[in-house]
PDB file of N, CA, C and O in Angstrom:
ATOM      1  N   MET A   1      -7.430 -26.316  28.545  1.00  0.00           N
ATOM      2  CA  MET A   1      -7.775 -25.204  27.692  1.00  0.00           C
ATOM      3  C   MET A   1      -6.492 -24.545  27.177  1.00  0.00           C
ATOM      4  O   MET A   1      -5.438 -24.601  27.812  1.00  0.00           O
ATOM      5  N   SER A   2      -6.621 -23.929  26.020  1.00  0.00           N
ATOM      6  CA  SER A   2      -5.450 -23.260  25.462  1.00  0.00           C
ATOM      7  C   SER A   2      -5.299 -21.873  26.087  1.00  0.00           C
ATOM      8  O   SER A   2      -6.261 -21.270  26.563  1.00  0.00           O
ATOM      9  N   ASP A   3      -4.084 -21.403  26.068  1.00  0.00           N
ATOM     10  CA  ASP A   3      -3.769 -20.094  26.633  1.00  0.00           C
ATOM     11  C   ASP A   3      -4.052 -19.022  25.584  1.00  0.00           C
ATOM     12  O   ASP A   3      -3.469 -19.059  24.500  1.00  0.00           O
ATOM     13  N   HIS A   4      -4.926 -18.076  25.880  1.00  0.00           N
ATOM     14  CA  HIS A   4      -5.272 -17.009  24.949  1.00  0.00           C
ATOM     15  C   HIS A   4      -4.661 -15.694  25.409  1.00  0.00           C
ATOM     16  O   HIS A   4      -5.344 -14.672  25.488  1.00  0.00           O
ATOM     17  N   SER A   5      -3.396 -15.730  25.704  1.00  0.00           N
ATOM     18  CA  SER A   5      -2.741 -14.501  26.151  1.00  0.00           C
ATOM     19  C   SER A   5      -2.570 -13.547  24.972  1.00  0.00           C
ATOM     20  O   SER A   5      -2.604 -13.957  23.812  1.00  0.00           O
ATOM     21  N   GLU A   6      -2.390 -12.294  25.285  1.00  0.00           N
ATOM     22  CA  GLU A   6      -2.270 -11.258  24.273  1.00  0.00           C
ATOM     23  C   GLU A   6      -0.891 -11.306  23.627  1.00  0.00           C
ATOM     24  O   GLU A   6       0.120 -11.450  24.314  1.00  0.00           O
ATOM     25  N   MET A   7      -0.856 -11.184  22.294  1.00  0.00           N
ATOM     26  CA  MET A   7       0.421 -11.188  21.578  1.00  0.00           C
ATOM     27  C   MET A   7       1.059  -9.800  21.689  1.00  0.00           C
ATOM     28  O   MET A   7       0.364  -8.785  21.637  1.00  0.00           O
ATOM     29  N   VAL A   8       2.346  -9.766  21.838  1.00  0.00           N
ATOM     30  CA  VAL A   8       3.078  -8.510  21.917  1.00  0.00           C
ATOM     31  C   VAL A   8       3.978  -8.439  20.703  1.00  0.00           C
ATOM     32  O   VAL A   8       4.983  -9.145  20.612  1.00  0.00           O
ATOM     33  N   TYR A   9       3.601  -7.569  19.762  1.00  0.00           N
ATOM     34  CA  TYR A   9       4.342  -7.484  18.508  1.00  0.00           C
ATOM     35  C   TYR A   9       5.619  -6.665  18.634  1.00  0.00           C
ATOM     36  O   TYR A   9       6.577  -6.895  17.897  1.00  0.00           O
ATOM     37  N   SER A  10       5.641  -5.730  19.544  1.00  0.00           N
ATOM     38  CA  SER A  10       6.796  -4.844  19.637  1.00  0.00           C
ATOM     39  C   SER A  10       8.048  -5.568  20.132  1.00  0.00           C
ATOM     40  O   SER A  10       9.161  -5.078  19.939  1.00  0.00           O
ATOM     41  N   THR A  11       7.881  -6.708  20.757  1.00  0.00           N
ATOM     42  CA  THR A  11       9.044  -7.443  21.243  1.00  0.00           C
ATOM     43  C   THR A  11       9.360  -8.656  20.381  1.00  0.00           C
ATOM     44  O   THR A  11      10.254  -9.433  20.716  1.00  0.00           O
ATOM     45  N   SER A  12       8.640  -8.831  19.278  1.00  0.00           N
ATOM     46  CA  SER A  12       8.887  -9.981  18.414  1.00  0.00           C
ATOM     47  C   SER A  12      10.228  -9.821  17.708  1.00  0.00           C
ATOM     48  O   SER A  12      10.628  -8.717  17.339  1.00  0.00           O
ATOM     49  N   GLU A  13      10.892 -10.919  17.535  1.00  0.00           N
ATOM     50  CA  GLU A  13      12.158 -10.893  16.814  1.00  0.00           C
ATOM     51  C   GLU A  13      11.893 -10.827  15.311  1.00  0.00           C
ATOM     52  O   GLU A  13      10.923 -11.401  14.816  1.00  0.00           O
ATOM     53  N   GLY A  14      12.752 -10.131  14.603  1.00  0.00           N
ATOM     54  CA  GLY A  14      12.651 -10.089  13.154  1.00  0.00           C
ATOM     55  C   GLY A  14      11.711  -9.047  12.598  1.00  0.00           C
ATOM     56  O   GLY A  14      11.453  -9.052  11.394  1.00  0.00           O
ATOM     57  N   MET A  15      11.188  -8.157  13.410  1.00  0.00           N
ATOM     58  CA  MET A  15      10.294  -7.118  12.904  1.00  0.00           C
ATOM     59  C   MET A  15      11.130  -5.914  12.504  1.00  0.00           C
ATOM     60  O   MET A  15      11.683  -5.222  13.359  1.00  0.00           O
ATOM     61  N   ASP A  16      11.221  -5.667  11.216  1.00  0.00           N
ATOM     62  CA  ASP A  16      12.027  -4.576  10.675  1.00  0.00           C
ATOM     63  C   ASP A  16      11.093  -3.421  10.300  1.00  0.00           C
ATOM     64  O   ASP A  16      10.670  -3.312   9.149  1.00  0.00           O
ATOM     65  N   TYR A  17      10.776  -2.571  11.261  1.00  0.00           N
ATOM     66  CA  TYR A  17       9.802  -1.510  11.042  1.00  0.00           C
ATOM     67  C   TYR A  17      10.223  -0.487   9.990  1.00  0.00           C
ATOM     68  O   TYR A  17       9.368  -0.063   9.213  1.00  0.00           O
ATOM     69  N   PRO A  18      11.491  -0.063   9.917  1.00  0.00           N
ATOM     70  CA  PRO A  18      11.861   0.862   8.833  1.00  0.00           C
ATOM     71  C   PRO A  18      11.618   0.264   7.445  1.00  0.00           C
ATOM     72  O   PRO A  18      11.206   0.976   6.529  1.00  0.00           O
ATOM     73  N   ALA A  19      11.866  -1.027   7.285  1.00  0.00           N
ATOM     74  CA  ALA A  19      11.608  -1.675   5.999  1.00  0.00           C
ATOM     75  C   ALA A  19      10.110  -1.731   5.717  1.00  0.00           C
ATOM     76  O   ALA A  19       9.693  -1.563   4.570  1.00  0.00           O
ATOM     77  N   HIS A  20       9.299  -1.964   6.739  1.00  0.00           N
ATOM     78  CA  HIS A  20       7.845  -2.003   6.557  1.00  0.00           C
ATOM     79  C   HIS A  20       7.337  -0.623   6.141  1.00  0.00           C
ATOM     80  O   HIS A  20       6.508  -0.515   5.239  1.00  0.00           O
ATOM     81  N   GLU A  21       7.824   0.416   6.786  1.00  0.00           N
ATOM     82  CA  GLU A  21       7.389   1.766   6.451  1.00  0.00           C
ATOM     83  C   GLU A  21       7.823   2.156   5.050  1.00  0.00           C
ATOM     84  O   GLU A  21       7.064   2.807   4.333  1.00  0.00           O
ATOM     85  N   ARG A  22       9.024   1.772   4.646  1.00  0.00           N
ATOM     86  CA  ARG A  22       9.516   2.042   3.300  1.00  0.00           C
ATOM     87  C   ARG A  22       8.630   1.334   2.261  1.00  0.00           C
ATOM     88  O   ARG A  22       8.272   1.924   1.242  1.00  0.00           O
ATOM     89  N   GLN A  23       8.286   0.088   2.522  1.00  0.00           N
ATOM     90  CA  GLN A  23       7.437  -0.678   1.611  1.00  0.00           C
ATOM     91  C   GLN A  23       6.052  -0.055   1.504  1.00  0.00           C
ATOM     92  O   GLN A  23       5.479  -0.001   0.416  1.00  0.00           O
ATOM     93  N   TYR A  24       5.510   0.416   2.624  1.00  0.00           N
ATOM     94  CA  TYR A  24       4.195   1.058   2.624  1.00  0.00           C
ATOM     95  C   TYR A  24       4.223   2.336   1.792  1.00  0.00           C
ATOM     96  O   TYR A  24       3.312   2.585   1.003  1.00  0.00           O
ATOM     97  N   LYS A  25       5.268   3.146   1.966  1.00  0.00           N
ATOM     98  CA  LYS A  25       5.380   4.389   1.197  1.00  0.00           C
ATOM     99  C   LYS A  25       5.511   4.090  -0.291  1.00  0.00           C
ATOM    100  O   LYS A  25       4.945   4.806  -1.116  1.00  0.00           O
ATOM    101  N   THR A  26       6.245   3.050  -0.641  1.00  0.00           N
ATOM    102  CA  THR A  26       6.373   2.650  -2.038  1.00  0.00           C
ATOM    103  C   THR A  26       5.027   2.193  -2.589  1.00  0.00           C
ATOM    104  O   THR A  26       4.671   2.537  -3.716  1.00  0.00           O
ATOM    105  N   PHE A  27       4.276   1.420  -1.806  1.00  0.00           N
ATOM    106  CA  PHE A  27       2.958   0.953  -2.211  1.00  0.00           C
ATOM    107  C   PHE A  27       2.026   2.132  -2.477  1.00  0.00           C
ATOM    108  O   PHE A  27       1.306   2.139  -3.476  1.00  0.00           O
ATOM    109  N   ILE A  28       2.035   3.118  -1.601  1.00  0.00           N
ATOM    110  CA  ILE A  28       1.185   4.304  -1.769  1.00  0.00           C
ATOM    111  C   ILE A  28       1.604   5.074  -3.016  1.00  0.00           C
ATOM    112  O   ILE A  28       0.747   5.527  -3.776  1.00  0.00           O
ATOM    113  N   LYS A  29       2.910   5.230  -3.238  1.00  0.00           N
ATOM    114  CA  LYS A  29       3.402   5.960  -4.402  1.00  0.00           C
ATOM    115  C   LYS A  29       2.970   5.274  -5.699  1.00  0.00           C
ATOM    116  O   LYS A  29       2.520   5.940  -6.631  1.00  0.00           O
ATOM    117  N   ILE A  30       3.104   3.942  -5.765  1.00  0.00           N
ATOM    118  CA  ILE A  30       2.694   3.204  -6.958  1.00  0.00           C
ATOM    119  C   ILE A  30       1.187   3.323  -7.159  1.00  0.00           C
ATOM    120  O   ILE A  30       0.717   3.441  -8.290  1.00  0.00           O
ATOM    121  N   GLY A  31       0.433   3.293  -6.068  1.00  0.00           N
ATOM    122  CA  GLY A  31      -1.014   3.464  -6.165  1.00  0.00           C
ATOM    123  C   GLY A  31      -1.396   4.825  -6.718  1.00  0.00           C
ATOM    124  O   GLY A  31      -2.318   4.925  -7.528  1.00  0.00           O
ATOM    125  N   MET A  32      -0.713   5.861  -6.300  1.00  0.00           N
ATOM    126  CA  MET A  32      -0.990   7.209  -6.802  1.00  0.00           C
ATOM    127  C   MET A  32      -0.640   7.320  -8.286  1.00  0.00           C
ATOM    128  O   MET A  32      -1.386   7.928  -9.053  1.00  0.00           O
ATOM    129  N   ILE A  33       0.480   6.742  -8.692  1.00  0.00           N
ATOM    130  CA  ILE A  33       0.883   6.771 -10.098  1.00  0.00           C
ATOM    131  C   ILE A  33      -0.126   6.006 -10.952  1.00  0.00           C
ATOM    132  O   ILE A  33      -0.506   6.468 -12.027  1.00  0.00           O
ATOM    133  N   ALA A  34      -0.558   4.842 -10.478  1.00  0.00           N
ATOM    134  CA  ALA A  34      -1.544   4.047 -11.225  1.00  0.00           C
ATOM    135  C   ALA A  34      -2.873   4.793 -11.323  1.00  0.00           C
ATOM    136  O   ALA A  34      -3.514   4.768 -12.374  1.00  0.00           O
ATOM    137  N   THR A  35      -3.291   5.446 -10.259  1.00  0.00           N
ATOM    138  CA  THR A  35      -4.532   6.219 -10.281  1.00  0.00           C
ATOM    139  C   THR A  35      -4.434   7.361 -11.283  1.00  0.00           C
ATOM    140  O   THR A  35      -5.378   7.616 -12.030  1.00  0.00           O
ATOM    141  N   GLY A  36      -3.310   8.042 -11.302  1.00  0.00           N
ATOM    142  CA  GLY A  36      -3.101   9.119 -12.265  1.00  0.00           C
ATOM    143  C   GLY A  36      -3.101   8.621 -13.695  1.00  0.00           C
ATOM    144  O   GLY A  36      -3.638   9.281 -14.584  1.00  0.00           O
ATOM    145  N   ALA A  37      -2.501   7.458 -13.927  1.00  0.00           N
ATOM    146  CA  ALA A  37      -2.476   6.887 -15.273  1.00  0.00           C
ATOM    147  C   ALA A  37      -3.877   6.514 -15.737  1.00  0.00           C
ATOM    148  O   ALA A  37      -4.241   6.779 -16.883  1.00  0.00           O
ATOM    149  N   VAL A  38      -4.654   5.910 -14.870  1.00  0.00           N
ATOM    150  CA  VAL A  38      -6.029   5.540 -15.223  1.00  0.00           C
ATOM    151  C   VAL A  38      -6.866   6.786 -15.480  1.00  0.00           C
ATOM    152  O   VAL A  38      -7.649   6.817 -16.430  1.00  0.00           O
ATOM    153  N   ALA A  39      -6.715   7.807 -14.654  1.00  0.00           N
ATOM    154  CA  ALA A  39      -7.460   9.055 -14.851  1.00  0.00           C
ATOM    155  C   ALA A  39      -7.081   9.703 -16.189  1.00  0.00           C
ATOM    156  O   ALA A  39      -7.944  10.230 -16.891  1.00  0.00           O
ATOM    157  N   THR A  40      -5.808   9.663 -16.534  1.00  0.00           N
ATOM    158  CA  THR A  40      -5.354  10.220 -17.807  1.00  0.00           C
ATOM    159  C   THR A  40      -5.973   9.466 -18.979  1.00  0.00           C
ATOM    160  O   THR A  40      -6.430  10.083 -19.942  1.00  0.00           O
ATOM    161  N   VAL A  41      -5.991   8.146 -18.906  1.00  0.00           N
ATOM    162  CA  VAL A  41      -6.587   7.343 -19.972  1.00  0.00           C
ATOM    163  C   VAL A  41      -8.077   7.660 -20.107  1.00  0.00           C
ATOM    164  O   VAL A  41      -8.583   7.786 -21.222  1.00  0.00           O
ATOM    165  N   VAL A  42      -8.769   7.789 -18.998  1.00  0.00           N
ATOM    166  CA  VAL A  42     -10.203   8.088 -19.047  1.00  0.00           C
ATOM    167  C   VAL A  42     -10.444   9.460 -19.666  1.00  0.00           C
ATOM    168  O   VAL A  42     -11.357   9.620 -20.477  1.00  0.00           O
ATOM    169  N   VAL A  43      -9.644  10.441 -19.296  1.00  0.00           N
ATOM    170  CA  VAL A  43      -9.807  11.791 -19.871  1.00  0.00           C
ATOM    171  C   VAL A  43      -9.498  11.766 -21.368  1.00  0.00           C
ATOM    172  O   VAL A  43     -10.218  12.378 -22.156  1.00  0.00           O
ATOM    173  N   LEU A  44      -8.451  11.075 -21.762  1.00  0.00           N
ATOM    174  CA  LEU A  44      -8.120  11.000 -23.197  1.00  0.00           C
ATOM    175  C   LEU A  44      -9.218  10.263 -23.974  1.00  0.00           C
ATOM    176  O   LEU A  44      -9.525  10.629 -25.109  1.00  0.00           O
ATOM    177  N   MET A  45      -9.796   9.249 -23.378  1.00  0.00           N
ATOM    178  CA  MET A  45     -10.907   8.546 -24.030  1.00  0.00           C
ATOM    179  C   MET A  45     -12.099   9.470 -24.188  1.00  0.00           C
ATOM    180  O   MET A  45     -12.776   9.445 -25.216  1.00  0.00           O
ATOM    181  N   ALA A  46     -12.361  10.285 -23.174  1.00  0.00           N
ATOM    182  CA  ALA A  46     -13.491  11.218 -23.241  1.00  0.00           C
ATOM    183  C   ALA A  46     -13.267  12.258 -24.342  1.00  0.00           C
ATOM    184  O   ALA A  46     -14.213  12.679 -25.008  1.00  0.00           O
ATOM    185  N   ILE A  47     -12.026  12.663 -24.523  1.00  0.00           N
ATOM    186  CA  ILE A  47     -11.714  13.680 -25.544  1.00  0.00           C
ATOM    187  C   ILE A  47     -11.788  13.098 -26.939  1.00  0.00           C
ATOM    188  O   ILE A  47     -12.431  13.673 -27.817  1.00  0.00           O
ATOM    189  N   PHE A  48     -11.137  11.961 -27.159  1.00  0.00           N
ATOM    190  CA  PHE A  48     -10.975  11.440 -28.509  1.00  0.00           C
ATOM    191  C   PHE A  48     -12.075  10.497 -28.969  1.00  0.00           C
ATOM    192  O   PHE A  48     -12.196  10.254 -30.169  1.00  0.00           O
ATOM    193  N   LEU A  49     -12.873   9.962 -28.072  1.00  0.00           N
ATOM    194  CA  LEU A  49     -13.896   8.997 -28.479  1.00  0.00           C
ATOM    195  C   LEU A  49     -15.305   9.581 -28.472  1.00  0.00           C
ATOM    196  O   LEU A  49     -16.280   8.838 -28.581  1.00  0.00           O
ATOM    197  N   THR A  50     -15.423  10.897 -28.345  1.00  0.00           N
ATOM    198  CA  THR A  50     -16.751  11.495 -28.363  1.00  0.00           C
ATOM    199  C   THR A  50     -17.044  12.139 -29.701  1.00  0.00           C
ATOM    200  O   THR A  50     -18.125  12.695 -29.895  1.00  0.00           O
TER     201      THR A  50
END
């Protein structure tokens, strides 16, 4: 049978947590900007296309 031991991520080599957190914050920021842009387009469409 295969060994189904629990993986331990905190001791894995090559895990750069500050880089992961930076990338996540950038992803959230881009998502917020994109959401704002879409909301702006929808509001402008509501104003000018009615």
